C-alpha positions as CSV (number, residue, x, y, z in Angstrom):
1,M,-20.4,-13.6,-15.2
2,S,-20.1,-15.7,-12.0
3,L,-16.7,-16.8,-10.7
4,S,-15.5,-20.3,-9.8
5,T,-15.8,-21.3,-6.1
6,E,-12.1,-21.1,-5.6
7,T,-11.8,-17.7,-7.2
8,E,-14.8,-16.4,-5.3
9,A,-13.2,-17.4,-2.0
10,A,-10.0,-15.7,-2.9
11,M,-11.9,-12.6,-4.0
12,I,-13.8,-12.5,-0.7
13,E,-10.6,-12.6,1.3
14,V,-8.8,-9.8,-0.5
15,A,-12.0,-7.7,-0.6
16,K,-12.5,-8.2,3.1
17,L,-9.0,-7.0,3.9
18,A,-9.1,-4.1,1.4
19,G,-12.5,-3.0,2.8
20,A,-11.2,-3.0,6.3
21,Q,-8.4,-0.7,5.2
22,A,-10.3,1.4,2.7
23,A,-10.6,4.5,4.9
24,Q,-7.0,4.2,5.9
25,A,-5.9,4.0,2.2
26,D,-7.9,7.0,1.4
27,A,-6.5,9.1,4.3
28,E,-2.9,7.9,3.7
29,R,-3.2,8.1,-0.1
30,R,-1.7,4.6,-0.3
31,V,-3.0,1.0,-0.4
32,S,-1.0,-1.0,2.2
33,P,1.6,-3.5,1.1
34,E,-0.5,-6.1,2.9
35,V,-3.4,-5.5,0.7
36,I,-1.2,-5.4,-2.4
37,R,0.2,-8.8,-1.4
38,A,-3.3,-10.2,-1.0
39,M,-4.3,-8.8,-4.4
40,V,-1.4,-10.5,-6.0
41,D,-2.1,-13.8,-4.2
42,A,-5.7,-13.7,-5.4
43,G,-4.4,-13.9,-9.0
44,F,-5.1,-10.5,-10.4
45,V,-1.5,-9.9,-11.7
46,R,-1.3,-13.2,-13.6
47,W,-4.9,-13.1,-14.8
48,R,-4.1,-12.1,-18.4
49,V,-0.5,-13.4,-18.6
50,P,0.0,-16.1,-21.3
51,S,0.4,-19.6,-20.2
52,R,3.8,-19.9,-21.8
53,W,5.0,-17.5,-19.1
54,G,3.1,-19.3,-16.4
55,G,0.1,-17.1,-16.4
56,A,-3.6,-18.0,-15.9
57,E,-5.0,-16.7,-19.3
58,R,-8.4,-16.1,-17.7
59,S,-11.2,-14.2,-19.5
60,H,-12.0,-10.5,-19.6
61,A,-15.5,-11.3,-18.5
62,E,-14.3,-13.0,-15.2
63,L,-11.8,-10.2,-14.7
64,T,-14.5,-7.5,-15.0
65,T,-16.6,-9.4,-12.4
66,A,-13.7,-9.8,-10.0
67,V,-12.5,-6.2,-10.3
68,A,-16.0,-4.9,-9.7
69,K,-16.5,-7.1,-6.6
70,L,-13.2,-5.9,-5.2
71,A,-14.2,-2.3,-5.9
72,E,-17.4,-2.7,-3.8
73,E,-15.0,-2.7,-0.8
74,C,-12.1,-0.5,-2.0
75,P,-12.1,1.1,-5.4
76,S,-8.5,2.2,-5.1
77,T,-7.4,-1.4,-4.6
78,A,-9.6,-2.6,-7.5
79,W,-8.1,0.1,-9.7
80,L,-4.6,-1.2,-9.0
81,A,-5.7,-4.8,-9.5
82,S,-7.2,-3.8,-12.9
83,V,-4.1,-2.0,-14.0
84,A,-1.9,-4.9,-13.0
85,A,-4.0,-7.4,-14.8
86,Y,-4.4,-5.4,-18.1
87,S,-0.7,-4.5,-18.2
88,A,0.1,-8.0,-19.4
89,R,-1.4,-7.2,-22.7
90,Y,1.1,-4.5,-23.3
91,V,4.0,-6.6,-22.1
92,C,3.1,-9.1,-24.8
93,C,3.8,-6.4,-27.4
94,L,7.4,-6.3,-26.5
95,P,10.0,-8.5,-28.2
96,E,10.2,-12.0,-26.6
97,P,13.4,-11.3,-24.7
98,G,11.7,-8.3,-23.1
99,Q,8.8,-10.4,-22.1
100,A,11.2,-12.9,-20.6
101,D,12.9,-10.1,-18.6
102,I,9.7,-9.0,-17.1
103,W,8.3,-12.5,-16.3
104,A,11.7,-14.0,-15.3
105,D,10.6,-14.4,-11.8
106,G,7.1,-15.7,-12.7
107,P,3.7,-14.3,-13.8
108,D,3.0,-12.2,-10.7
109,T,5.2,-9.3,-11.8
110,A,3.1,-6.2,-11.8
111,A,3.7,-3.3,-14.2
112,A,2.4,0.3,-14.2
113,I,1.3,1.8,-17.6
114,V,1.6,5.4,-19.0
115,F,0.6,6.0,-22.5
116,K,0.9,9.8,-22.5
117,P,4.2,10.6,-24.3
118,L,6.6,12.5,-22.0
119,G,10.3,12.8,-21.3
120,T,13.2,12.8,-23.7
121,V,14.6,9.8,-25.6
122,V,18.1,9.5,-27.0
123,P,18.9,6.6,-29.3
124,V,22.2,4.9,-28.4
125,D,24.0,1.8,-29.4
126,G,21.9,-1.2,-28.3
127,G,18.9,0.8,-27.2
128,Y,17.8,4.2,-25.8
129,R,18.5,6.6,-22.9
130,L,15.4,8.1,-21.2
131,T,15.2,11.2,-19.0
132,G,12.1,13.0,-17.6
133,S,9.0,12.8,-15.4
134,W,5.8,10.8,-16.1
135,T,2.7,11.9,-14.2
136,Y,-0.2,9.8,-12.8
137,V,1.6,6.5,-12.6
138,S,-0.8,4.3,-10.6
139,G,1.0,1.8,-8.3
140,V,4.4,3.3,-8.9
141,D,5.4,2.7,-5.3
142,H,4.3,-1.0,-5.3
143,F,4.8,-2.4,-8.8
144,D,7.9,-4.1,-10.1
145,W,8.1,-2.5,-13.6
146,A,6.7,0.5,-15.4
147,L,5.7,0.8,-19.1
148,L,6.3,4.4,-20.2
149,T,5.8,6.2,-23.5
150,G,8.2,8.7,-25.0
151,P,9.5,10.9,-26.4
152,A,7.3,13.9,-25.7
153,P,6.0,15.3,-29.0
154,G,7.6,18.5,-30.3
155,P,10.9,19.7,-31.8
156,Q,13.0,17.9,-29.2
157,A,11.6,14.6,-30.3
158,K,13.6,15.1,-33.6
159,G,11.1,13.1,-35.6
160,Q,11.4,10.0,-33.4
161,P,8.3,7.8,-33.3
162,M,6.7,7.3,-29.9
163,R,7.7,4.1,-28.2
164,L,6.7,2.0,-25.2
165,F,9.6,1.4,-22.8
166,A,9.8,-1.2,-20.0
167,I,11.7,0.1,-16.9
168,P,12.5,-2.1,-13.9
169,R,11.8,-0.7,-10.4
170,E,15.4,-0.2,-9.5
171,D,15.9,2.2,-12.4
172,Y,13.3,4.8,-11.4
173,T,12.3,7.0,-8.5
174,Y,9.1,8.8,-7.8
175,E,7.9,12.1,-6.4
176,D,4.9,12.2,-4.0
177,T,2.5,14.3,-6.1
178,W,-0.8,12.4,-5.9
179,S,-3.4,14.2,-3.8
180,S,-6.5,13.8,-5.8
181,L,-10.2,14.2,-4.9
182,G,-10.8,10.5,-5.4
183,M,-9.0,7.2,-6.0
184,R,-6.6,8.6,-3.4
185,G,-5.3,5.1,-2.4
186,T,-3.9,4.4,-5.9
187,G,-0.8,6.4,-5.2
188,S,-0.6,7.7,-8.8
189,H,2.5,9.7,-8.2
190,T,5.1,11.1,-10.7
191,L,7.8,8.7,-11.9
192,V,11.2,10.1,-12.5
193,L,14.0,8.8,-14.8
194,D,17.5,10.3,-15.0
195,D,19.4,9.1,-18.1
196,V,18.3,5.5,-17.8
197,F,19.4,3.0,-20.4
198,V,16.7,0.8,-22.0
199,P,17.9,-2.0,-24.2
200,E,16.2,-2.4,-27.6
201,H,14.5,-5.7,-26.6
202,R,12.5,-3.8,-23.8
203,T,10.8,-1.5,-26.2
204,C,8.3,-1.4,-29.0
205,L,6.4,1.2,-31.1
206,R,3.6,2.8,-29.1
207,E,1.3,2.3,-32.2
208,D,2.0,-1.4,-32.2
209,A,1.0,-1.6,-28.5
210,M,-2.1,0.4,-29.2
211,R,-3.1,-2.0,-32.0
212,G,-2.4,-5.0,-29.9
213,E,0.4,-6.4,-32.0
214,L,1.4,-9.4,-29.9
215,V,4.8,-10.9,-30.3
216,G,5.5,-14.6,-30.1
217,L,1.9,-15.6,-29.5
218,P,0.4,-17.0,-32.7
219,G,-3.3,-17.7,-32.6
220,Y,-4.0,-15.2,-29.8
221,T,-6.8,-12.7,-30.4
222,K,-5.5,-9.3,-31.5
223,L,-7.0,-6.6,-29.3
224,S,-6.6,-2.9,-30.1
225,N,-6.6,-0.4,-27.2
226,P,-10.3,0.7,-27.9
227,A,-11.4,-2.9,-27.4
228,V,-10.1,-3.3,-23.9
229,S,-8.9,-0.1,-22.2
230,G,-12.4,1.0,-21.2
231,L,-12.9,-2.3,-19.3
232,M,-9.7,-1.6,-17.3
233,F,-11.0,1.9,-16.3
234,V,-14.7,1.3,-15.8
235,S,-14.8,-2.0,-14.0
236,P,-13.6,-0.4,-10.7
237,V,-16.3,2.3,-11.1
238,L,-19.0,-0.4,-11.4
239,G,-18.0,-1.8,-8.1
240,A,-17.7,1.7,-6.5
241,A,-21.3,2.5,-7.6
242,R,-22.5,-0.8,-6.2
243,G,-20.8,0.1,-2.9
244,A,-22.6,3.4,-2.9
245,L,-25.9,1.7,-3.7
246,A,-25.5,-0.7,-0.7
247,L,-25.0,2.3,1.6
248,A,-27.9,4.2,0.1
249,A,-30.1,1.1,0.6
250,E,-29.6,1.4,4.4
251,L,-30.5,5.1,4.2
252,V,-33.8,4.7,2.3
253,A,-34.9,1.9,4.6
254,V,-35.3,4.6,7.4
255,A,-37.9,7.2,6.9
256,P,-36.3,10.7,6.9
257,T,-37.3,13.2,9.5
258,G,-37.2,17.0,9.8
259,P,-36.8,19.1,6.7
260,R,-36.0,15.9,4.7
261,A,-39.3,14.1,5.5
262,A,-41.1,15.4,2.5
263,A,-38.5,13.9,0.2
264,G,-38.8,10.4,1.5
265,Q,-40.6,8.9,-1.5
266,A,-38.5,10.9,-3.9
267,Y,-35.4,9.3,-2.4
268,Q,-36.9,5.9,-2.8
269,V,-37.6,6.6,-6.5
270,D,-34.0,7.9,-7.0
271,F,-32.7,4.8,-5.4
272,A,-34.6,2.6,-7.8
273,R,-33.4,4.6,-10.8
274,S,-29.8,4.4,-9.7
275,A,-30.1,0.7,-9.1
276,A,-31.5,0.2,-12.6
277,E,-28.8,2.4,-14.1
278,I,-26.0,0.4,-12.4
279,D,-27.5,-2.8,-13.7
280,A,-27.6,-1.3,-17.2
281,A,-24.0,-0.2,-17.0
282,E,-23.1,-3.7,-16.0
283,L,-24.8,-5.2,-19.0
284,L,-22.8,-2.8,-21.3
285,L,-19.5,-3.9,-19.7
286,Q,-20.5,-7.6,-19.8
287,R,-21.1,-7.2,-23.6
288,A,-17.8,-5.4,-24.0
289,A,-15.9,-8.1,-22.1
290,A,-17.6,-10.8,-24.2
291,V,-16.3,-9.0,-27.3
292,A,-12.8,-8.9,-25.9
293,D,-13.0,-12.6,-25.2
294,G,-14.0,-13.4,-28.8
295,D,-11.8,-15.0,-31.5
296,V,-11.8,-11.9,-33.8
297,V,-12.4,-8.3,-32.7
298,T,-13.1,-6.1,-35.7
299,T,-12.5,-2.3,-35.8
300,D,-16.3,-1.8,-35.6
301,L,-16.5,-4.0,-32.5
302,A,-13.6,-2.3,-30.9
303,N,-15.1,1.1,-31.5
304,R,-18.4,-0.1,-30.1
305,N,-16.6,-1.3,-27.0
306,R,-15.0,2.1,-26.5
307,R,-18.4,3.7,-26.9
308,D,-20.1,1.3,-24.5
309,C,-17.5,1.7,-21.8
310,A,-17.6,5.4,-22.0
311,L,-21.4,5.4,-21.9
312,A,-21.4,3.0,-18.9
313,L,-19.1,5.4,-17.1
314,Q,-21.5,8.3,-17.7
315,I,-24.4,6.2,-16.5
316,L,-22.5,5.2,-13.3
317,V,-21.6,8.8,-12.6
318,G,-25.2,9.9,-12.8
319,A,-26.4,7.0,-10.6
320,T,-23.7,7.8,-8.0
321,D,-24.5,11.5,-8.0
322,R,-28.1,10.6,-7.2
323,L,-27.1,8.3,-4.4
324,L,-25.0,11.0,-2.8
325,R,-28.0,13.2,-2.8
326,I,-29.9,10.6,-0.9
327,G,-27.2,10.7,1.8
328,G,-27.6,14.4,2.3
329,T,-25.1,16.6,4.0
330,R,-23.7,13.8,6.2
331,A,-22.6,11.8,3.2
332,Q,-20.4,14.7,2.2
333,D,-18.4,14.5,5.4
334,V,-14.7,13.7,4.6
335,G,-14.9,10.4,6.4
336,H,-18.3,9.1,5.1
337,P,-17.9,6.0,2.9
338,L,-20.7,7.1,0.6
339,G,-18.9,10.3,-0.1
340,R,-15.7,8.4,-0.6
341,Y,-17.3,6.2,-3.3
342,W,-18.7,9.3,-5.0
343,R,-15.3,10.9,-5.0
344,D,-13.7,7.8,-6.5
345,V,-16.3,7.6,-9.3
346,R,-15.9,11.3,-10.1
347,S,-12.2,10.9,-10.2
348,V,-12.3,8.2,-12.9
349,A,-14.9,10.2,-14.8
350,S,-12.4,13.0,-15.3
351,H,-9.9,10.7,-17.0
352,A,-9.1,12.1,-20.5
353,V,-9.3,8.8,-22.3
354,M,-12.8,8.0,-20.9
355,Q,-14.7,11.0,-22.3
356,F,-17.8,10.0,-24.3
357,E,-17.5,12.6,-27.1
358,P,-14.3,11.2,-28.8
359,A,-15.5,7.7,-28.2
360,G,-18.9,8.4,-29.8
361,L,-17.3,10.3,-32.7
362,A,-14.9,7.4,-33.4
363,Y,-17.8,5.0,-33.4
364,T,-19.9,7.0,-35.8
365,L,-17.1,7.9,-38.1
366,G,-15.9,4.3,-38.1
367,L,-19.3,3.1,-39.5
368,Q,-18.6,5.5,-42.4
369,G,-15.1,4.1,-42.9
370,I,-13.4,7.2,-41.5
371,A,-10.8,7.0,-38.8
372,G,-12.0,8.8,-35.7
373,P,-10.0,10.4,-32.8
374,S,-7.7,8.1,-30.8
């Protein structure tokens, strides 16, 4: 989907700035505050915030396009933009006073998200007390709030259901633990809580958030996690693959010499195949975004979205692997941008929730009326 002229101009500006600092973000393992501010100013954080809270309520289709365009310049920045935009959906599952707390200062309040249940939770009068560490919290050093899941499963949970808790920045610290192969600029460090009180109105059942049980928003489309989470994860990968494709286009335009000379035509064919696969992945994501923008999203459609996004990711991984091969040994240098795009794509591909096998199984079993793996 194309963007409006105004949005396109804003996207160009933030992408230009993020692209100029992409190598620095990768080396320092942190997107700069300047880029984060530009990302917020471009409207990513308010993209999916309801209008009653001052948000833009823009479409998933436009968001997919905008995140991918940003990722062509800096996938780490695009990943943070995507997380910040999609976090609004989960905020909307909190009780209305909790939503009011988070958006008290306006719709540009960014929240990190962790759905893996960790930590310990103690029910107390008026709410809960949380203690523990939550790993892989993208944007933890930049964002204003964090949405965390607890308690960790096991005997210490004492039968408590898993809940989603909203924690303001002043209540948590973080440990510098993110030193990944790719997406290094996301700063996905470990968030730490030490006996933090969370009032009842800033929490909801994790299962309700996964089902998309919105609170105080009658008439809004109910979107389960399988319907939308793949778009959040894979849109940055689409842009990263396009960035790799643009670099590879420069390489195949020059006839190889020396030992690589005999592979010249093979590289050109590989380039064409990768370009076609990236286009195919984009079409899958566009269809998934169109489903998320619909009035009713059935379980079958949600399962198909999960399947399509997982498959699109697999396709993009294969295409980017092939493009790295075109770059040869030089593209594997630590500072080469083609290698950086490849590392970013591979990093997302390892994410537990984006594996194709459980997505494919959930889709097939769903057609038979059987609940598949979450």
